[in-house]
N, C-alpha and C positions, 0 to 999 in steps of 0.2 A: 598457420594464420598470417595473416598480415595484422599489423600492428596499423595500419592508417583506414582498416577496416570500419565502419560504424556500427556502434552499439544497440542492438533491437530492445523497445522495450514497448510492452504491452499493456492494455487495462481493458473492460467490459466500456470502458467510456473515457471520461476524463479525470478522473480521481489523478491515474498515473502520473497526468502531469504533474503532481507536488514531488512524485520521484525522479523528474527529470528536471527539474529544478535542483533540485538535490546534486544530480549528478553532473551538472551544470559549473555547481559551486564548489564541488571538491576536485575534477576532473575536468577543468575548463580546456582541456587539447581536447578531448573525446567529442567523435559525432555522434550523434541520438537519434536515430528511426525511431519516430514513438508513430502508434498506430491504435486509435481510440475505437471502441467496438460498439458504438455510440448508436448504429441503428439495433441491434441489439440488444440494448440494456436495458434491464438490469442483470446479471449473471446472477446474482444474491437471491434471487425467485426463483432458478432453472433448475433442472436435474442437472446431479454430475454427468450424467451421460450428456445432454448438450450443451455443458461448458466445453467438455472435452470435445468434444466436436469442433466447437466455435476456438477455440487455441490449434489446437491442430493446422486451420486453417490460415489461420493469422501466422504459426510457422513454417506454413511452408512460403508465404510472402516473403519471409526474413530471410529465410535462405535463396530465394529467386533472388535479391537485394544481397547477397556477401555478406551479412553481418556475421561476426568472431562471435559473439555472445547475445543471448537474450537473456533481459530484466521483465521478469512473471511479475509486473508493478498492480497486484490485484489478488488481493488473499484470498478470495473466491476461486479462480482459476488456480493458485498455488495449490487450495486442497484438492480441485476436485478433478486436475490433469499433470503437475509437477510430474508425478513419476511415470507416466505414459509416455510425456514426451522427453524427457530422459535415455527412455527406453528409443526411442526413433532416431533423435538428433545426436550427433557427435560433440556439437558445439557445446559449453558453456550454459548451464541454464540456472540464474540467478531465481530462485521463488520468496515468497513474502509472507511468516507470518503474522499473528497478531503479537508484543513484546511483551509476554507474560510475562518470561524470565525476566527481565527487565526489573517491572516493575516488584517481580516477588525478593528480586536482588537485593533488593534496597532494606530489606531487612534484616539482611546480615551485618553482624556487628562487629566490631575487631578483635575482642575476647573470645568468638567460634560461635556464640550461641544467634539466637534470630527470634529479632518480633516481627512477629504474626501479624501479614498486611492487610487491608482487605482493598480488592480491587476491582472493579469495574473492565470488563471487554467491552467495548462498543465494536460491532460487526453488522454483517450481514445475517440473512438470517440464513442460506446457505453455511459459509463461514462457521459458523457456530454447530452446525447442524454436522457437522464432515467429521468422520474418525481421526484425521489429522487433529482438528483442535482438541477433540475426546483426549485422544491421546497426551496432547502437550497439556491439557487441566491436569489429569491423572496425574505427572510430576508434578505440582505445585501446592493441589486441592489439601493435602494433609496438614501440608503449614503453613496455610494460608486459606483467605473466606475470599473464594472469586465467584463475580456477580455474572453470568452474558448476558449481552444484552443487546438483543437486534435492533437495530435501527434502520430499516429498509429506505424511511423517507428523506436520509440524508443525502443519497445518494441521488435521488430524482430532484432534489434543491438546488445541486450542484449543476444534472443535465439541460434544467430549465434556466440556467443561467437568472438563478432568484438567491445567489449568497451574498445579495448588498442586502435583500431585504429584512433588516436586525429583527424587527417583531415577529414577523413571520419564524426567520431563527429560531430566535425564541422560545417563541411558541411550542414551537417542535422539538426541541431540546427538555423542556420542563416536560410536558407529556410523557416523553422515556425518562426521564431521571427524577422525577420530582418524590416518585417511588422509593427514595431511598433516602436516609439520613446521611447528606452529603460530608457532615464537620466526620463522620467516623472511616470515609475511604480515604482510603490514602494515596490511591491511582486511580487515574483512568488510562485504561490503555485504547488508543485511538486505530481501532483493527480492518478498516477498511482506507486505501490512499485515501478514498474522495475525502473522508472527516478531516486528514491534516488539513485541509482548504478550512477547517473549524477553531480551528485554535483558539482565535480570539474569543469567538463565541464563546468555550467550554473556562476558558480564562476570568468570565465571567460571573458564568455560572457558577462555578466552584468555588469552592474556599482557597485562599491564598496559599494554605501548607496542602491542598491535592495537587500532586503532580500528573503531567498531560504527558503520554507517551508514547510514540511513532516506532513504525520498525524502517523508518527512509535512511536515517542516518547510518544504523548497521547495517542494510543490505546495501548500497552504496560502500560503506566498507567493506566488507565482502567480495563484490565486484573489482575493485581495483587491485584486495587481497587476488584473485584468481588471476586477475589479465598480469599482473605483474608475476606470479608465479609460471605463466605459460608465455613470457617476455613479450605479450601483445597489449602492454601500455604506449597508449600516443606517444609519440615522442613533445620534447617540452616545447617545441618549436611549432608544433602543429597548430591550426585554426579549426578552433574544434565549433558546432554550429548543431542547429537542434532544426529537424524537418519535422512534422507535426503532419499524421495523416487521419483518416479517419473513414467509417464505413457508411456513417451520413455525411455527403456531399453537402448538403447547404449550408449555404456564408452564415444560418446564423451559430451552427456548431464554428466551423472556423476559428469565427470570431471571438468565439468564445474561448475555444484551448490558444489561440495568444493571447487574448485579456489574462486568464489562468496560470501563462507560463510566465509573462510580466507583470504578473501582479505583484503590489508593494509586501 
């Protein structure tokens, strides 16, 4: 595995660009090949079999490009396909899951006690239906209150380039979250990489005391640990960079991808 080889990152569409942004910030010497499957988005309403088939096709593309590792920057594709991909391919494959552990661990106290946490997990319908999330939730639901909340429209808003339509976004969030007493919620977990782009909107919606948690930082940290253990980190004098690709070849998607990558 050549340290100069690129890292492949893929998502059902444009949400995984939020993970690429974190890689660029934390691992600036790495080259990243990003593939968004916007022509087939959203994955969150597809069957697991469909998602696995699409994920294998993308992996084959990365194999041809000689990547040294792959990040599945999609909680849905991780849930449906990561086990099969790891069986098929020898390279490191880093998956994602909603950062529920991080949210629940906020209740741990220095004296060894645990304060029950009230957590909303915002994700796609398929992520929340899959066995992988059920197993994750089983680990924490006895000592915490966990509320799974599917938010499919938040994927569509990003894919359609409507992220800056403040009123529409806030109406959508209120439609999903007004059913909760938000003053009693300790954390909201952003369990889809598309949702990371809504962080400022969630901050507007939620009380200041409610934490907003995503899995991007931990995923990229884990990627770095894996590459370092294999001696595959890019050298410090390497010029990193990002190549954006998408199954939807229209210029609108290309421009939107660039805009999201450079978004303040």
